[in-house]
VOPAGU-2260 file (C-alpha; in pm, 1 decimal, decimal comma):
REM VOPAGU-2260
SITE   aa  ch    i         X         Y         Z
SITE  MET   A    0   -1697,9    2758,9    4779,6
SITE  GLU   A    1   -1677,6    2406,1    4641,2
SITE  ASN   A    2   -1568,4    2134,5    4883,1
SITE  PHE   A    3   -1288,1    1992,7    4668,8
SITE  ALA   A    4   -1143,5    1793,1    4958,8
SITE  GLY   A    5   -1482,3    1628,5    5004,5
SITE  SER   A    6   -1500,7    1541,9    4635,4
SITE  PHE   A    7   -1161,4    1373,6    4644,5
SITE  GLU   A    8   -1253,1    1193,0    4965,1
SITE  ASN   A    9   -1578,6    1063,4    4818,3
SITE  ILE   A   10   -1400,3     924,9    4511,9
SITE  MET   A   11   -1129,9     763,3    4723,5
SITE  ASN   A   12   -1360,9     616,1    4988,1
SITE  ARG   A   13   -1593,6     472,1    4725,9
SITE  SER   A   14   -1307,5     320,3    4526,1
SITE  ILE   A   15   -1121,9     176,9    4825,9
SITE  ALA   A   16   -1441,8      27,6    4970,1
SITE  ALA   A   17   -1504,9    -143,6    4634,7
SITE  GLY   A   18   -1159,8    -301,6    4646,8
SITE  ARG   A   19   -1029,7    -102,3    4350,6
SITE  PHE   A   20    -703,8     -28,1    4533,1
SITE  SER   A   21    -569,0     -24,5    4888,5
SITE  GLY   A   22    -488,6     342,8    4936,3
SITE  ALA   A   23    -358,0     652,1    4761,8
SITE  ASN   A   24    -200,0     994,8    4786,5
SITE  ILE   A   25    -332,2    1293,3    4589,9
SITE  LEU   A   26    -145,1    1622,4    4553,5
SITE  VAL   A   27    -254,3    1926,8    4350,6
SITE  LEU   A   28     -36,9    2237,1    4316,1
SITE  ARG   A   29     -74,6    2559,2    4118,6
SITE  ASP   A   30     216,5    2793,5    4059,0
SITE  GLY   A   31     399,8    2634,9    4352,6
SITE  GLU   A   32     105,1    2668,9    4593,8
SITE  GLU   A   33     -45,0    2352,3    4740,5
SITE  LEU   A   34    -417,5    2344,9    4669,6
SITE  HIS   A   35    -482,5    1999,1    4809,3
SITE  PHE   A   36    -312,7    1701,8    4965,5
SITE  GLY   A   37    -487,0    1389,9    5085,0
SITE  ALA   A   38    -375,3    1045,3    5205,2
SITE  TYR   A   39    -642,9     776,7    5181,9
SITE  GLY   A   40    -681,8     412,4    5282,3
SITE  TYR   A   41    -396,4     178,6    5362,3
SITE  ALA   A   42     -35,8     150,1    5247,5
SITE  ASN   A   43     -50,1    -210,1    5372,8
SITE  ILE   A   44    -387,8    -379,1    5414,4
SITE  GLU   A   45    -258,9    -678,6    5607,7
SITE  ASN   A   46     -86,5    -464,6    5870,1
SITE  LYS   A   47    -357,4    -195,3    5865,3
SITE  THR   A   48     -87,5      67,3    5797,1
SITE  PRO   A   49    -253,6     398,3    5707,1
SITE  MET   A   50    -130,2     567,0    5392,6
SITE  GLY   A   51     112,1     849,4    5472,0
SITE  ARG   A   52     242,8    1146,2    5279,9
SITE  ASP   A   53     603,5    1029,1    5301,6
SITE  PHE   A   54     535,9     673,8    5180,3
SITE  VAL   A   55     749,2     539,4    4897,0
SITE  PHE   A   56     595,2     414,2    4571,4
SITE  ARG   A   57     723,0     215,2    4273,9
SITE  LEU   A   58     705,1     459,0    3982,6
SITE  PHE   A   59     735,9     206,1    3698,9
SITE  SER   A   60     683,3     406,1    3375,5
SITE  MET   A   61     680,8     740,1    3554,9
SITE  SER   A   62    1057,0     678,3    3556,0
SITE  LYS   A   63    1051,1     753,0    3182,4
SITE  PRO   A   64    1007,2    1135,4    3197,6
SITE  VAL   A   65    1304,5    1149,9    3438,1
SITE  THR   A   66    1511,0     959,4    3180,9
SITE  ALA   A   67    1400,7    1203,1    2910,3
SITE  VAL   A   68    1523,3    1496,7    3121,5
SITE  ALA   A   69    1859,8    1321,4    3169,9
SITE  VAL   A   70    1895,2    1279,7    2792,6
SITE  LEU   A   71    1804,3    1642,6    2726,6
SITE  LYS   A   72    2066,0    1758,2    2978,4
SITE  LEU   A   73    2331,5    1579,5    2771,0
SITE  VAL   A   74    2186,7    1731,4    2454,0
SITE  GLU   A   75    2219,7    2078,6    2608,4
SITE  ARG   A   76    2586,2    2007,7    2684,1
SITE  GLY   A   77    2660,9    1901,9    2329,1
SITE  ILE   A   78    2756,0    1550,0    2441,4
SITE  ILE   A   79    2489,5    1371,0    2239,6
SITE  ASP   A   80    2255,5    1463,2    1954,3
SITE  LEU   A   81    1904,0    1331,2    1911,1
SITE  THR   A   82    1989,2    1219,4    1557,2
SITE  ASP   A   83    2281,9    1004,9    1677,9
SITE  PRO   A   84    2264,0     634,0    1593,5
SITE  VAL   A   85    2228,6     429,8    1911,0
SITE  GLU   A   86    2519,1     204,9    1803,5
SITE  ASN   A   87    2749,7     501,8    1866,2
SITE  TYR   A   88    2694,8     426,1    2234,7
SITE  LEU   A   89    2578,7      63,3    2246,7
SITE  HIS   A   90    2744,0    -196,8    2022,9
SITE  GLY   A   91    2442,5    -427,8    2051,7
SITE  PHE   A   92    2253,5    -194,3    1818,0
SITE  ALA   A   93    2500,6    -225,7    1530,5
SITE  LYS   A   94    2334,4    -362,4    1216,7
SITE  PRO   A   95    1978,8    -373,4    1356,0
SITE  ARG   A   96    1737,9    -632,5    1218,1
SITE  VAL   A   97    1360,1    -640,7    1176,4
SITE  ALA   A   98    1134,5    -944,3    1230,4
SITE  VAL   A   99     874,2    -964,4     950,8
SITE  LEU   A  100     570,9   -1193,9     976,8
SITE  ASP   A  101     498,5   -1425,0     683,7
SITE  GLU   A  102     140,5   -1484,7     797,8
SITE  LYS   A  103    -118,2   -1294,8     997,7
SITE  PRO   A  104    -150,9   -1388,7    1366,8
SITE  VAL   A  105    -483,7   -1527,5    1483,2
SITE  GLY   A  106    -622,6   -1358,2    1791,8
SITE  GLY   A  107    -311,9   -1143,5    1833,0
SITE  ASP   A  108     -88,0   -1445,5    1902,2
SITE  ALA   A  109     216,7   -1462,6    1675,9
SITE  ARG   A  110     374,8   -1766,0    1843,1
SITE  PRO   A  111     259,0   -2018,7    1579,9
SITE  CYS   A  112     341,9   -1787,4    1288,2
SITE  ARG   A  113     632,7   -1809,9    1046,0
SITE  TYR   A  114     852,5   -1502,2    1006,5
SITE  HIS   A  115    1179,8   -1393,4     854,5
SITE  ILE   A  116    1448,9   -1142,2     943,6
SITE  GLU   A  117    1537,1    -841,4     730,5
SITE  PRO   A  118    1809,7    -581,4     782,2
SITE  ALA   A  119    1684,0    -247,3     909,0
SITE  LYS   A  120    1686,5      28,9     647,2
SITE  ARG   A  121    1861,8     264,2     889,0
SITE  SER   A  122    1999,1     280,8    1239,9
SITE  VAL   A  123    1783,0     333,3    1546,5
SITE  THR   A  124    1842,8     690,4    1667,1
SITE  ILE   A  125    1824,0     856,0    2007,0
SITE  ALA   A  126    1511,8    1038,4    1883,7
SITE  ASP   A  127    1349,8     704,9    1794,6
SITE  LEU   A  128    1401,4     594,7    2154,2
SITE  MET   A  129    1272,8     923,8    2296,4
SITE  ASN   A  130     956,7     900,8    2085,3
SITE  MET   A  131     889,9     523,7    2110,8
SITE  THR   A  132     928,7     486,8    1733,4
SITE  SER   A  133    1235,4     262,8    1760,1
SITE  GLY   A  134    1068,9     -74,0    1704,7
SITE  VAL   A  135    1215,7    -201,6    2033,3
SITE  ALA   A  136     944,0    -412,6    2194,3
SITE  TYR   A  137     835,9    -509,5    2541,7
SITE  PRO   A  138     785,3    -884,3    2601,0
SITE  GLY   A  139     461,6   -1022,7    2459,8
SITE  ILE   A  140     310,3   -1253,0    2198,5
SITE  GLU   A  141     175,8   -1008,6    1940,6
SITE  SER   A  142     481,5   -1015,5    1713,7
SITE  PRO   A  143     804,9   -1215,3    1672,6
SITE  ALA   A  144     995,8    -918,7    1814,1
SITE  HIS   A  145     786,3    -920,6    2131,1
SITE  ILE   A  146     838,9   -1295,6    2163,7
SITE  GLU   A  147    1217,0   -1274,0    2119,4
SITE  VAL   A  148    1241,7    -988,2    2370,5
SITE  GLY   A  149    1046,1   -1204,5    2613,4
SITE  GLN   A  150    1293,6   -1489,4    2562,0
SITE  CYS   A  151    1581,7   -1247,4    2619,8
SITE  LEU   A  152    1413,4   -1129,3    2939,0
SITE  ASP   A  153    1357,7   -1484,7    3060,8
SITE  PHE   A  154    1727,3   -1556,9    3013,8
SITE  TRP   A  155    1813,9   -1237,7    3195,7
SITE  ILE   A  156    1594,5   -1321,5    3494,4
SITE  ASN   A  157    1679,0   -1691,8    3516,2
SITE  ASN   A  158    2051,9   -1691,6    3444,1
SITE  LEU   A  159    2208,7   -1360,0    3531,1
SITE  ARG   A  160    2148,9   -1340,1    3906,4
SITE  SER   A  161    2472,3   -1528,3    3959,1
SITE  TYR   A  162    2665,6   -1251,4    3782,0
SITE  ASP   A  163    2802,4    -951,4    3967,1
SITE  ARG   A  164    2529,8    -704,1    3867,5
SITE  PRO   A  165    2562,2    -728,9    3487,9
SITE  GLY   A  166    2414,9    -382,5    3468,3
SITE  THR   A  167    2228,2    -130,3    3259,3
SITE  VAL   A  168    2457,8    -128,9    2954,9
SITE  ASP   A  169    2470,1    -510,2    2938,3
SITE  PHE   A  170    2092,1    -527,3    2943,4
SITE  ALA   A  171    2057,6    -264,4    2669,8
SITE  ASN   A  172    2310,6    -440,1    2447,1
SITE  ALA   A  173    2120,2    -766,8    2491,9
SITE  LEU   A  174    1800,0    -593,0    2380,3
SITE  GLY   A  175    1984,0    -444,4    2082,9
SITE  ARG   A  176    2059,6    -791,9    1953,8
SITE  CYS   A  177    1687,2    -876,0    1946,5
SITE  PRO   A  178    1500,7    -801,7    1621,8
SITE  LEU   A  179    1289,3    -488,1    1597,3
SITE  ALA   A  180     912,5    -506,4    1555,3
SITE  PHE   A  181     922,3    -271,7    1254,9
SITE  GLN   A  182    1155,3     -48,0    1058,4
SITE  PRO   A  183    1286,3     238,8    1277,5
SITE  GLY   A  184    1053,2     537,3    1258,7
SITE  ASP   A  185     764,9     352,0    1093,4
SITE  HIS   A  186     520,7     403,8    1378,1
SITE  TRP   A  187     473,6     439,6    1755,6
SITE  MET   A  188     492,7     139,4    1987,0
SITE  TYR   A  189     551,2     121,9    2360,9
SITE  GLY   A  190     858,7     -76,4    2461,6
SITE  PHE   A  191    1201,7     -85,6    2626,1
SITE  SER   A  192    1322,4     236,4    2459,0
SITE  ALA   A  193    1363,3     430,9    2784,5
SITE  ASP   A  194    1575,0     154,0    2939,2
SITE  ILE   A  195    1809,4     176,6    2642,8
SITE  LEU   A  196    1826,8     554,1    2689,3
SITE  GLY   A  197    1940,8     497,3    3048,3
SITE  ALA   A  198    2234,2     297,8    2911,2
SITE  VAL   A  199    2307,3     573,2    2656,6
SITE  VAL   A  200    2322,1     827,3    2940,5
SITE  GLU   A  201    2556,5     597,3    3130,0
SITE  VAL   A  202    2797,7     557,3    2836,1
SITE  ALA   A  203    2782,2     921,4    2723,3
SITE  SER   A  204    2829,0    1067,7    3071,9
SITE  GLY   A  205    3087,5     818,7    3198,5
SITE  ARG   A  206    2882,2     769,2    3515,4
SITE  SER   A  207    2635,9     503,7    3624,1
SITE  PHE   A  208    2283,0     601,3    3528,0
SITE  GLY   A  209    2174,8     615,3    3892,0
SITE  SER   A  210    2468,2     839,8    3983,2
SITE  PHE   A  211    2389,0    1074,0    3695,6
SITE  LEU   A  212    2025,7    1106,5    3804,6
SITE  ARG   A  213    2125,1    1159,5    4168,1
SITE  ASP   A  214    2389,6    1422,7    4093,9
SITE  GLU   A  215    2214,3    1606,8    3811,1
SITE  ILE   A  216    1845,1    1587,1    3903,9
SITE  PHE   A  217    1755,3    1437,6    4242,8
SITE  SER   A  218    2006,7    1609,4    4471,7
SITE  PRO   A  219    1969,0    1956,8    4312,8
SITE  LEU   A  220    1590,2    1930,8    4343,1
SITE  GLY   A  221    1600,7    1792,5    4698,3
SITE  MET   A  222    1446,3    1459,9    4593,3
SITE  MET   A  223    1611,6    1271,9    4877,6
SITE  ASN   A  224    1370,2     975,6    4874,1
SITE  THR   A  225    1408,9     895,2    4503,8
SITE  GLY   A  226    1635,2     630,3    4353,1
SITE  PHE   A  227    1662,9     278,4    4213,1
SITE  THR   A  228    1690,6     106,0    4551,6
SITE  LEU   A  229    1493,3     142,9    4872,6
SITE  PHE   A  230    1686,8     341,1    5130,0
SITE  PRO   A  231    1714,9     162,7    5468,0
SITE  ASP   A  232    1525,1     433,9    5655,0
SITE  ALA   A  233    1232,2     401,3    5411,4
SITE  LYS   A  234    1155,9      31,8    5464,0
SITE  ASN   A  235     881,9     106,0    5717,8
SITE  ARG   A  236     710,5     345,9    5477,5
SITE  PHE   A  237     725,5     140,1    5159,1
SITE  THR   A  238     378,9     100,3    5007,5
SITE  GLU   A  239     272,6    -260,0    4946,0
SITE  ALA   A  240     200,5    -354,8    4584,6
SITE  TYR   A  241    -132,4    -523,9    4510,6
SITE  GLU   A  242    -310,7    -697,7    4225,7
SITE  ALA   A  243    -673,1    -792,6    4169,2
SITE  ASN   A  244    -774,8   -1135,2    4295,7
SITE  SER   A  245    -955,8   -1316,3    4012,9
SITE  GLU   A  246   -1094,5   -1576,3    4253,6
SITE  HIS   A  247   -1238,0   -1312,1    4488,5
SITE  PRO   A  248   -1352,4    -996,9    4302,8
SITE  GLY   A  249   -1318,3    -683,6    4512,5
SITE  VAL   A  250   -1043,4    -839,7    4724,8
SITE  LEU   A  251    -680,5    -743,9    4663,1
SITE  LYS   A  252    -376,9    -966,8    4709,4
SITE  PRO   A  253      -9,0    -866,3    4740,5
SITE  PHE   A  254     180,5    -866,7    4410,3
SITE  LYS   A  255     498,8   -1069,8    4444,4
SITE  ASP   A  256     609,3   -1136,9    4085,6
SITE  LEU   A  257     903,9    -986,2    3901,8
SITE  ASN   A  258     835,8    -746,4    3617,0
SITE  LEU   A  259    1042,7    -626,3    3320,2
SITE  GLY   A  260    1365,0    -794,3    3429,3
SITE  LEU   A  261    1416,9    -580,8    3738,2
SITE  GLY   A  262    1536,4    -877,2    3944,4
SITE  ASP   A  263    1513,6    -863,8    4325,9
SITE  TYR   A  264    1349,7    -524,7    4309,0
SITE  PRO   A  265    1369,8    -296,8    4498,9
SITE  ASP   A  266    1641,3    -442,2    4722,5
SITE  ARG   A  267    1884,5    -548,9    4450,2
SITE  PRO   A  268    1763,8    -472,3    4096,2
SITE  LEU   A  269    1960,9    -637,7    3817,0
SITE  PHE   A  270    1997,6    -305,5    3637,3
SITE  GLU   A  271    1897,2      60,2    3669,1
SITE  SER   A  272    1583,1      72,5    3461,1
SITE  GLY   A  273    1521,8     408,7    3295,9
SITE  GLY   A  274    1179,3     285,3    3194,1
SITE  ALA   A  275    1047,3     134,1    3514,3
SITE  GLY   A  276    1291,1     121,2    3805,5
SITE  LEU   A  277    1261,8     436,0    4015,7
SITE  LEU   A  278    1111,2     463,4    4362,2
SITE  SER   A  279     983,5     795,1    4496,8
SITE  THR   A  280     736,8     977,9    4720,4
SITE  ILE   A  281     462,3    1208,3    4599,3
SITE  ASP   A  282     640,1    1514,1    4742,3
SITE  ASP   A  283     970,4    1419,8    4578,9
SITE  TYR   A  284     811,9    1371,5    4238,3
SITE  SER   A  285     615,7    1695,5    4277,0
SITE  LYS   A  286     949,4    1880,8    4280,6
SITE  PHE   A  287    1040,6    1722,0    3948,2
SITE  ALA   A  288     695,2    1808,2    3809,9
SITE  MET   A  289     710,9    2167,9    3936,6
SITE  MET   A  290    1050,7    2203,9    3771,5
SITE  LEU   A  291     884,4    2113,9    3440,7
SITE  ALA   A  292     588,7    2344,7    3514,4
SITE  ASN   A  293     833,9    2629,8    3572,1
SITE  GLU   A  294    1015,5    2561,5    3242,6
SITE  GLY   A  295    1316,4    2389,5    3391,6
SITE  GLU   A  296    1367,5    2565,9    3725,4
SITE  TYR   A  297    1257,6    2484,3    4079,2
SITE  ASN   A  298    1338,6    2666,1    4402,0
SITE  GLY   A  299    1614,7    2866,8    4233,9
SITE  VAL   A  300    1780,0    2559,5    4079,2
SITE  ARG   A  301    1778,3    2522,4    3700,4
SITE  ILE   A  302    1774,6    2165,5    3568,9
SITE  LEU   A  303    1687,1    2229,9    3203,0
SITE  SER   A  304    1661,6    2537,3    2984,7
SITE  ALA   A  305    1317,0    2671,4    2903,0
SITE  ASN   A  306    1375,6    2578,7    2537,9
SITE  SER   A  307    1442,9    2216,8    2633,2
SITE  VAL   A  308    1124,4    2192,9    2840,7
SITE  ARG   A  309     918,6    2344,4    2558,3
SITE  PHE   A  310    1071,9    2089,8    2323,7
SITE  MET   A  311    1003,5    1808,6    2569,6
SITE  ARG   A  312     631,8    1891,1    2589,9
SITE  SER   A  313     582,7    1922,8    2211,0
SITE  ASN   A  314     453,7    1647,3    1984,6
SITE  GLN   A  315     734,2    1470,8    1795,8
SITE  LEU   A  316     526,9    1225,7    1591,5
SITE  THR   A  317     429,1    1257,3    1227,5
SITE  SER   A  318      63,5    1231,1    1129,8
SITE  ARG   A  319     121,6     873,4    1016,3
SITE  GLN   A  320     298,3     776,8    1338,9
SITE  LYS   A  321      16,4     929,1    1545,7
SITE  THR   A  322    -236,9     689,8    1392,0
SITE  THR   A  323     -82,0     416,8    1610,5
SITE  LEU   A  324    -147,2     606,6    1936,1
SITE  ASN   A  325    -435,2     367,6    1993,5
SITE  TRP   A  326    -471,7     364,9    2373,7
SITE  ASP   A  327    -777,6     526,1    2533,6
SITE  SER   A  328    -543,0     733,0    2750,7
SITE  LEU   A  329    -382,9     876,7    2434,6
SITE  LYS   A  330    -697,1     992,7    2254,6
SITE  GLY   A  331    -656,2    1355,5    2152,8
SITE  HIS   A  332    -286,5    1348,2    2242,0
SITE  GLY   A  333      49,2    1378,5    2075,7
SITE  TYR   A  334     360,7    1209,0    2206,4
SITE  GLY   A  335     731,7    1274,9    2230,1
SITE  ASN   A  336    1025,0    1266,3    2469,9
SITE  LEU   A  337     855,9     992,3    2676,7
SITE  VAL   A  338     547,1    1199,1    2765,2
SITE  ARG   A  339     198,7    1251,8    2622,9
SITE  MET   A  340      70,0    1601,0    2549,0
SITE  LEU   A  341    -297,8    1694,3    2518,8
SITE  GLU   A  342    -380,2    1851,3    2183,0
SITE  ASP   A  343    -757,4    1799,8    2152,4
SITE  PRO   A  344    -943,2    1809,2    2487,1
SITE  ALA   A  345   -1276,0    1731,7    2316,0
SITE  ALA   A  346   -1142,1    1406,2    2171,8
SITE  PHE   A  347   -1023,2    1313,5    2522,5
SITE  HIS   A  348   -1354,2    1424,6    2680,1
SITE  SER   A  349   -1161,0    1638,0    2927,7
SITE  ILE   A  350   -1209,2    1980,1    3083,5
SITE  ALA   A  351    -830,0    2020,0    3087,6
SITE  PRO   A  352    -681,8    2278,0    2850,7
SITE  ALA   A  353    -469,2    2180,4    2554,5
SITE  GLY   A  354     -99,5    2174,8    2633,1
SITE  GLU   A  355     -92,5    1963,9    2948,4
SITE  PHE   A  356     166,8    1686,2    2948,6
SITE  GLY   A  357     278,8    1397,4    3168,2
SITE  TRP   A  358     275,0    1020,9    3204,9
SITE  ASP   A  359     176,0     736,8    3436,2
SITE  GLY   A  360     310,0     408,1    3572,1
SITE  TRP   A  361     193,1      48,2    3540,3
SITE  MET   A  362     140,0      24,2    3914,6
SITE  GLY   A  363     -86,0     326,2    3946,7
SITE  THR   A  364     126,2     639,9    3973,5
SITE  TYR   A  365      18,3     935,8    3758,7
SITE  PHE   A  366     123,3    1295,3    3703,0
SITE  VAL   A  367      34,2    1577,7    3470,0
SITE  VAL   A  368     163,4    1933,9    3424,9
SITE  GLU   A  369     -46,5    2215,3    3277,4
SITE  PRO   A  370     205,2    2482,2    3172,1
SITE  ALA   A  371     -20,1    2788,1    3132,6
SITE  SER   A  372    -138,4    2789,4    3496,6
SITE  LYS   A  373     159,5    2585,7    3624,6
SITE  THR   A  374     -82,6    2328,7    3762,8
SITE  VAL   A  375      58,7    1993,6    3877,3
SITE  ILE   A  376    -164,9    1694,1    3955,9
SITE  LEU   A  377     -24,3    1375,9    4113,8
SITE  PHE   A  378    -217,9    1060,9    4202,5
SITE  PHE   A  379     -15,9     776,4    4357,9
SITE  ARG   A  380    -136,1     421,9    4436,0
SITE  GLN   A  381       8,8      69,8    4399,8
SITE  LEU   A  382    -209,0    -163,9    4194,5
SITE  THR   A  383     -87,4    -355,8    3890,2
SITE  GLY   A  384    -225,0    -237,2    3557,6
SITE  ALA   A  385    -371,5      82,2    3704,3
SITE  GLY   A  386    -166,6     352,5    3533,0
SITE  PHE   A  387    -462,0     544,9    3388,5
SITE  ASP   A  388    -827,3     452,0    3440,3
SITE  ASP   A  389   -1172,3     589,8    3516,3
SITE  ILE   A  390   -1066,0     690,4    3868,3
SITE  THR   A  391    -776,3     892,8    3727,8
SITE  ARG   A  392   -1022,6    1075,0    3505,1
SITE  LEU   A  393   -1239,6    1163,9    3805,9
SITE  ILE   A  394    -937,0    1296,5    3997,1
SITE  ARG   A  395    -846,0    1513,3    3697,6
SITE  HIS   A  396   -1198,1    1657,9    3671,6
SITE  VAL   A  397   -1196,3    1768,0    4034,5
SITE  ALA   A  398    -840,8    1904,5    4018,3
SITE  TYR   A  399    -910,0    2111,7    3706,8
SITE  SER   A  400   -1222,0    2262,2    3864,4
SITE  MET   A  401   -1026,4    2400,1    4161,1
């Protein structure tokens, strides 16, 4: 029989020795049965703290699928509809505007370029947010919309700490007053859409976003180590975040910067970020993933209907919108409801079957669900910019050969 544990260990030892990351957890399950778990390397290099199974990780964009499930729960209850205009819930999205460049950026930098503002042809809808076709940008320099969102974020970080937790809805309304990068629905673009959905859930449910997730998802699933703040008893098992050291290749350094307006994260985030703010352990998130693998139910608790999960894992983009899925990690995939779904394994050069779905996080967390065999693969580490890479591909190959 193949030594799968040895294969994982070889990949991890080689990568950690090369300074690719400090440590990691890997968990593979099939139809609820654990096929493999491994903890590798260090959770904290400086303190020589070995990685442990119960260590807490920053999920970053792996928060997004949780937000999608929260939205679909409200859809099932008839409280919201995916075709609803966002301004029905957030006044900042009334009369949306689009920033249009008057000249082509040189080298992808739009900062010197002239542009003008046009009214949007229609409202941004909940579906636009769920499918990243809203035109709402992340901060950057590639378009005037990215630049203005960055300016909004700078104001948020630099000026709002003195406020009494301005909150999720305030942040979403501020983003709504920024221009869009394109007309709603024109194409796919990654951005703050999931954070806005968190505010929609908050307004539509009448509860804080964090309370809704705790009451409707985390507590029923037994995800007791998952939330927007670090629980006091988890401080000694919080995985250190690292970044590559440009001055010393192969040597990691602790990452201390803020990201995406989260504020003093994780102790006192400025808002509950549906796109990037959750903390969790690999076992906690595996319960969420197994719920999706089992079409909405885990351990006798139903979170979503089977129809909703099937909808969640189905492509929502038109052929034209899919032409802008231009990341290497999205080759051969469709997208919708804040997850990718594999449609063409050959185009992705993968031995995985078509139909798998999942997402990853900017700091190195990754999960995928393969519905036919109810396989769940999770790979957790804490390195900036490491959501999906060559090491993730190797982990997938071994897991799918088990």
